[in-house]
C-alpha positions in Angstrom: -18.3 -2.3 3.6 -16.0 0.4 4.4 -16.6 3.4 6.8 -14.7 6.7 5.9 -14.3 9.8 7.5 -13.4 13.2 6.0 -9.9 14.4 6.1 -9.1 17.9 6.2 -5.9 18.6 3.6 -4.6 20.9 6.1 -3.9 18.0 8.6 -1.6 16.4 6.2 1.3 18.4 5.3 2.8 18.5 1.9 5.9 16.1 1.8 8.3 16.2 -1.1 6.3 13.3 -2.8 2.6 13.8 -3.8 1.8 10.1 -3.6 2.8 9.9 -0.2 0.4 12.6 0.8 -2.3 11.1 -1.2 -1.9 7.5 0.0 -1.7 8.9 3.8 -4.8 10.9 3.3 -6.6 7.9 1.9 -5.3 5.4 4.6 -6.4 7.9 7.5 -9.8 8.5 5.8 -10.7 4.7 6.2 -12.0 3.6 9.6 -13.1 0.2 9.2 -13.7 -2.5 6.7 -12.5 -5.6 4.7 -11.6 -5.7 1.0 -10.8 -8.7 -1.0 -9.2 -8.8 -4.2 -9.7 -12.0 -6.2 -7.8 -12.6 -9.5 -8.6 -15.5 -11.5 -11.0 -16.8 -8.7 -8.1 -16.7 -6.2 -8.0 -14.5 -3.3 -4.9 -12.4 -4.0 -4.8 -9.4 -1.7 -6.6 -9.0 1.6 -7.1 -5.5 3.1 -8.4 -5.0 6.7 -8.9 -1.8 8.2 -9.6 -0.8 11.9 -9.5 2.0 14.1 -9.6 3.0 17.7 -9.0 6.3 19.6 -8.0 8.5 16.6 -5.8 5.8 15.2 -5.9 3.8 12.1 -4.6 0.5 11.1 -4.6 -1.1 7.7 -3.4 -4.4 7.3 -2.6 -5.3 3.8 -1.8 -9.2 3.1 -0.3 -10.1 -0.4 -1.9 -13.9 -0.4 -1.0 -15.0 -4.1 2.3 -13.2 -4.9 2.5 -15.1 -8.3 -0.5 -13.2 -9.3 0.9 -9.9 -8.9 2.4 -10.2 -12.3 -1.2 -9.3 -13.7 -0.5 -5.7 -12.4 2.0 -5.3 -14.9 -0.6 -5.2 -17.6 -1.8 -1.6 -18.8 -4.9 -0.1 -17.3 -6.5 0.1 -20.9 -6.0 -3.6 -21.1 -7.6 -4.3 -17.9 -10.4 -2.4 -18.7 -11.0 -4.4 -22.0 -12.0 -7.4 -20.2 -14.7 -8.8 -21.5 -16.3 -9.8 -18.2 -16.8 -6.3 -17.0 -20.1 -4.8 -18.1 -19.7 -1.7 -20.0 -22.1 0.8 -19.1 -21.8 4.5 -18.1 -21.8 4.3 -14.5 -19.5 1.0 -14.5 -17.1 2.3 -16.7 -16.6 5.7 -14.4 -16.3 3.2 -11.5 -13.9 0.8 -13.2 -11.9 4.0 -14.3 -11.8 5.3 -10.9 -10.6 2.1 -9.6 -7.9 1.6 -12.2 -6.8 5.3 -11.7 -6.3 4.3 -7.9 -4.4 1.1 -8.9 -2.2 3.0 -11.2 -1.2 5.5 -8.5 -0.4 2.7 -6.2 1.3 0.7 -8.6 3.6 3.7 -9.4 4.2 4.4 -5.5 5.4 0.9 -5.4 7.4 0.7 -8.1 9.3 3.8 -7.0 10.1 2.2 -3.7 11.0 -0.9 -5.6 12.4 0.5 -8.6 16.1 -1.3 -9.4 17.3 2.1 -10.9 16.8 3.7 -7.6 19.7 3.7 -5.0 19.0 1.5 -1.8 19.5 5.1 0.0 16.8 6.7 -1.9 14.3 3.8 -1.5 15.1 3.8 2.2 14.6 7.6 2.4 11.1 7.2 0.7 10.2 4.4 2.8 11.1 6.4 6.0 9.5 9.5 4.9 6.2 7.4 4.2 6.5 5.6 7.5 7.1 8.9 9.4 4.1 10.5 7.8 1.9 7.7 8.8 3.2 8.1 12.5 2.6 11.9 12.3 -1.0 11.0 11.5 -1.6 8.3 13.8 -1.7 5.5 11.0 -0.1 1.9 10.9 0.4 0.1 7.7 1.1 -3.7 8.3 2.4 -5.3 5.1 2.1 -9.2 5.0 3.0 -11.9 2.6 0.7 -15.0 2.6 -0.2 -14.2 6.2 3.3 -13.6 7.5 4.1 -10.3 8.9 6.9 -8.4 6.8 7.0 -4.7 7.8 5.1 -2.5 10.1 5.0 1.3 9.0 3.6 4.3 11.1 2.4 4.6 14.6 2.6 0.9 15.9 6.1 0.3 14.4 8.6 -1.1 17.3 12.2 -1.3 15.6 15.0 -2.9 17.2 17.7 -4.2 14.8 15.7 -2.7 11.8 16.4 0.9 13.2 20.0 0.2 12.8 19.5 -0.2 9.3 16.7 2.5 8.6 17.6 4.8 11.1 13.8 5.4 11.9 11.4 4.6 14.5 8.7 4.5 12.2 9.8 1.6 9.9 10.1 -2.1 11.6 11.2 -5.0 9.6 9.3 -7.8 11.2 11.0 -10.5 9.0 14.0 -9.9 6.5 13.0 -13.0 4.5 9.2 -12.1 4.0 10.1 -8.3 3.2 12.6 -9.6 0.6 10.2 -11.8 -0.8 7.3 -9.0 -0.6 9.7 -6.5 -2.5 10.7 -9.2 -5.2 7.0 -10.0 -5.8 6.1 -6.2 -6.1 9.0 -5.3 -8.4 8.1 -4.7 -12.1 11.4 -6.1 -13.1 10.9 -9.9 -12.0 
């Protein structure tokens, strides 16, 4: 069960990246809940949302990074899965979920694209983290239960501030962050 609230578009100013705006708006709307994604009967991703005093927090844990390779398949291939019943209501729901996953995949790939310069990726991450802070939202990225990065309001960078120049982006573990980026990079 996921608790949602309405978020006024005017509350989130447009940035130079519409994917950031969409993602922040979506995260801000989620007040509480737990979503566990299973792939091949294995828990692959665990997402936990909590909120208190106008502040939202989303923990995203990539539990089985090796299963992330399945996101490389096209959404049309995923829809053809024989285990998914094909009625109009299910098709519509599956299409909506696949559309959201494609948007998330595009955003993640833009942050980890080998063609992009490190500075471009860092600027995108800083913009995203700053937009989260402006909207009282925190996103914690984890890999196999270990915190890798904290973005947004609850970030408390120390050494990572020297690298990023941002108060909104905290690298909790360089090793886990590096592994996490490697796991979601489409070129691996």
